[in-house]
C-alpha positions in Angstrom: 126.2 61.7 125.5 125.5 58.6 127.1 124.8 55.6 124.7 123.8 52.3 125.2 125.3 49.6 123.1 123.8 46.0 122.0 125.9 43.7 120.0 124.1 40.3 119.2 126.0 37.8 117.2 124.4 34.3 116.3 126.0 31.6 114.8 124.1 28.5 113.1 126.1 25.5 112.3 124.9 22.2 110.3 125.8 19.8 111.3 126.8 20.6 114.7 130.3 21.7 115.8 131.9 19.4 118.4 134.4 22.1 120.1 135.6 25.9 119.3 137.8 28.8 120.6 136.7 32.3 119.9 138.5 35.7 120.3 136.4 38.6 120.8 136.7 42.4 120.8 133.7 44.0 122.0 134.2 45.7 125.1 134.5 49.8 124.6 138.2 51.4 125.3 138.2 54.4 127.7 139.7 57.0 126.2 140.2 60.9 126.5 136.7 61.5 125.1 134.7 58.3 126.1 134.6 56.6 129.5 132.6 52.7 129.9 130.3 52.6 132.6 128.7 49.3 132.1 129.9 45.9 130.1 128.5 42.5 130.1 128.7 39.7 127.8 126.3 36.6 127.5 126.9 33.5 125.9 125.1 30.4 125.0 125.6 28.2 125.3 127.7 28.4 128.7 131.6 28.5 127.5 133.8 25.9 129.2 136.2 28.7 129.9 136.9 32.2 129.7 139.0 34.6 130.3 140.1 38.7 129.6 142.8 40.3 128.9 144.6 43.7 127.5 146.6 43.5 124.3 149.5 45.2 122.9 147.6 48.4 122.1 145.5 48.7 125.1 142.1 47.0 123.7 140.1 44.2 125.7 140.3 41.0 124.4 138.0 38.2 125.5 138.7 34.8 124.9 136.1 31.7 125.4 136.1 28.1 124.5 133.4 25.6 123.9 134.2 21.7 124.7 130.8 20.6 124.3 128.9 20.3 120.7 126.9 23.0 119.9 124.6 23.9 116.9 124.3 27.4 117.6 126.2 30.1 119.3 125.0 33.5 120.9 127.0 36.0 122.4 125.3 39.5 123.3 127.3 42.3 124.3 125.6 45.2 126.2 127.9 48.3 127.0 126.7 51.9 128.2 129.3 54.3 127.7 129.6 58.5 128.2 130.9 60.1 125.2 132.3 63.9 124.5 133.3 65.7 121.5 136.9 65.4 120.8 139.5 67.8 120.6 139.6 70.2 117.7 142.4 69.9 115.0 144.9 72.0 115.7 145.3 75.7 113.9 148.4 74.7 112.2 147.5 70.9 111.0 150.5 69.2 112.2 153.9 69.4 110.9 154.2 69.3 107.2 154.1 65.5 106.1 157.3 65.1 104.6 158.5 65.8 107.9 156.7 63.2 109.6 157.7 60.8 106.9 161.3 61.3 107.2 160.6 60.7 111.5 159.5 57.6 110.5 161.7 56.6 108.0 163.6 53.4 109.3 167.3 53.9 110.3 169.1 51.3 112.1 170.0 51.7 115.6 167.4 54.8 116.1 165.0 54.7 118.9 162.1 52.9 118.5 159.1 55.0 118.2 155.9 53.2 119.1 153.9 55.1 116.3 156.5 53.6 114.3 154.7 50.0 113.5 151.7 51.8 111.8 153.8 52.9 109.0 154.4 49.0 108.1 152.6 47.0 105.7 149.8 44.5 107.5 148.0 41.6 106.3 144.7 43.7 105.3 146.8 46.4 104.1 150.0 45.3 102.3 152.6 47.7 100.6 151.0 48.7 96.9 152.1 51.2 94.1 148.7 51.8 93.5 147.8 53.2 97.0 150.6 55.7 96.5 149.4 56.5 93.1 146.1 57.2 94.5 147.5 59.5 97.8 150.1 61.4 95.5 148.0 64.4 94.0 146.6 65.1 97.6 150.1 65.3 99.2 151.1 68.9 98.3 155.0 69.9 99.0 154.6 71.4 102.8 151.1 70.6 103.4 150.7 70.0 107.1 149.8 66.2 107.6 146.0 66.8 109.2 145.3 68.8 106.5 146.6 66.0 103.8 144.7 63.2 105.8 141.6 65.3 105.5 142.0 66.1 101.7 142.4 62.4 101.3 139.3 61.4 103.5 137.1 64.0 101.4 138.9 62.6 98.1 137.8 58.6 99.0 134.7 59.5 100.0 133.7 61.0 96.9 135.3 58.9 94.2 133.7 55.6 96.1 130.4 54.0 96.3 129.4 52.7 99.5 127.9 49.0 98.5 127.1 46.8 101.2 127.4 43.6 99.2 130.7 44.4 97.2 132.7 43.2 99.1 133.5 40.8 102.0 135.9 40.7 105.0 138.3 39.2 102.8 138.5 41.6 100.1 141.6 42.6 99.5 142.5 46.6 100.1 143.8 47.4 96.4 140.8 45.3 94.9 138.3 47.5 96.6 140.6 50.5 95.4 140.4 49.4 92.0 136.5 48.8 91.8 136.0 52.1 93.4 133.3 50.7 95.8 132.9 48.7 98.9 132.1 48.9 102.9 133.4 51.1 106.0 136.1 48.3 106.4 137.6 48.7 102.5 137.0 52.9 102.9 139.4 52.8 106.4 141.7 50.4 104.9 142.5 52.5 101.4 142.7 55.2 103.3 145.3 53.6 105.4 147.1 52.2 102.5 147.3 55.4 101.0 148.6 57.3 104.3 151.4 54.2 104.6 152.5 54.4 101.3 153.5 58.4 102.4 155.2 57.4 105.1 152.6 58.6 108.0 151.4 56.3 110.6 148.0 55.2 110.4 145.6 52.5 112.2 142.2 51.1 112.1 139.7 52.0 114.4 136.5 49.9 115.1 133.4 50.6 117.1 129.9 52.0 116.5 128.2 55.3 114.9 124.6 56.2 116.5 122.1 56.8 113.6 119.2 58.8 113.1 116.1 57.2 111.7 114.1 59.3 109.1 111.5 61.3 110.5 108.6 59.8 111.6 110.1 56.5 111.8 111.3 54.6 115.1 114.7 53.5 115.8 114.9 49.8 114.7 116.5 47.5 116.9 119.1 45.6 115.6 119.3 47.7 112.5 122.7 49.1 113.3 126.0 48.3 112.8 129.7 47.8 113.4 131.5 50.8 112.1 135.4 51.5 111.0 137.4 54.4 110.8 140.7 55.6 110.6 143.5 57.1 113.2 146.0 59.5 111.9 149.4 60.4 114.0 150.7 63.8 114.0 153.4 65.4 115.4 153.3 69.1 116.2 153.9 71.5 113.6 156.5 73.4 115.7 158.5 70.4 116.0 158.5 67.2 114.3 160.7 65.1 117.1 158.2 66.4 119.8 155.7 63.7 120.6 152.2 63.9 118.3 148.8 62.6 118.8 146.5 60.5 117.1 143.4 62.1 115.0 140.4 60.3 113.7 138.7 60.8 110.3 135.9 58.3 108.8 136.2 58.2 105.1 132.8 56.7 104.9 130.8 59.6 106.2 133.6 62.1 105.3 133.5 63.4 108.7 135.6 63.7 111.8 134.1 61.3 114.4 132.2 63.2 117.0 130.5 62.3 120.4 128.3 60.0 118.1 130.9 57.4 117.7 132.1 54.6 120.2 135.7 53.0 120.0 135.7 49.2 120.7 139.4 48.9 119.6 142.3 49.8 117.3 145.2 48.0 115.6 146.9 47.7 112.3 143.9 46.9 110.2 140.9 44.4 110.7 142.4 41.5 111.6 143.6 42.9 114.8 140.0 44.4 116.0 137.7 41.6 114.3 134.1 41.5 116.6 134.5 37.6 116.8 136.6 35.5 115.3 137.7 31.4 116.1 138.7 28.2 115.4 135.9 25.1 115.2 136.7 21.7 115.2 133.8 19.8 113.1 130.5 21.2 112.0 130.2 22.0 108.2 127.5 24.9 106.8 127.5 27.6 108.9 125.0 31.0 109.0 125.8 34.5 110.7 122.9 36.8 111.9 124.5 40.0 113.5 122.4 42.7 114.9 123.4 46.2 116.7 121.4 48.7 118.3 123.2 52.0 119.5 120.6 54.3 121.2 121.0 57.4 123.6 120.1 57.5 126.8 118.4 60.9 127.8 
């Protein structure tokens, strides 16, 4: 499937901002089932300086600075991506979740496993007993780790209400867990917190999802949004010490991501991969308008 994505971000400042520095994650990754064909980013006003580099997890991170006063910032990222269906889950569901937990249990002097950093607490997903308590009924003895992840995904989807105004980017995941409502960021953080509470490596994935307009209605430009889901690390069932693989789950939509998903970045939580953040000097109040369009190309 070929998908075209336009992501437009507009900040308006009152009074004007004197200077600003920004970090952006808007360039899709190349993965086993995704190939980036084209990408460009237009920034208005023209930045004084800009650069692009790869972060510790292989995401493209763009930097730019504005050294002149401005009362509006407009960033438009346009991408063209080819996607294909991901591999099906392994028939054995991966190693038993207890074996995965033991593999990633900290032992002084042991060889560092790169997936291990996704077991530890992070800024948006701190350790909390409430995550462990919520996940405990799902993780039955001897259950394959991917089967447990799938069951957890389904439980979160069934127990929680998707409500766009119920949280914001700063809402703690444990608070969203308690109120049983939130948006895709909250659903992903909650699932990550539950998996990590059981000792399972889990990471946050940011990207887009192709939506289908109601029958008879045209696709509305700018009506889509950024999306977030979860990736779970699973060693093979025949030997938990063998290298494993990452498998994606979307608790917001109760499904595994397919070729209608586009991955931008992955990290420990939203803070590692936020689409855009910055440091401003001057200014006061601001408004933010974001428009995302994902459309298939025949």
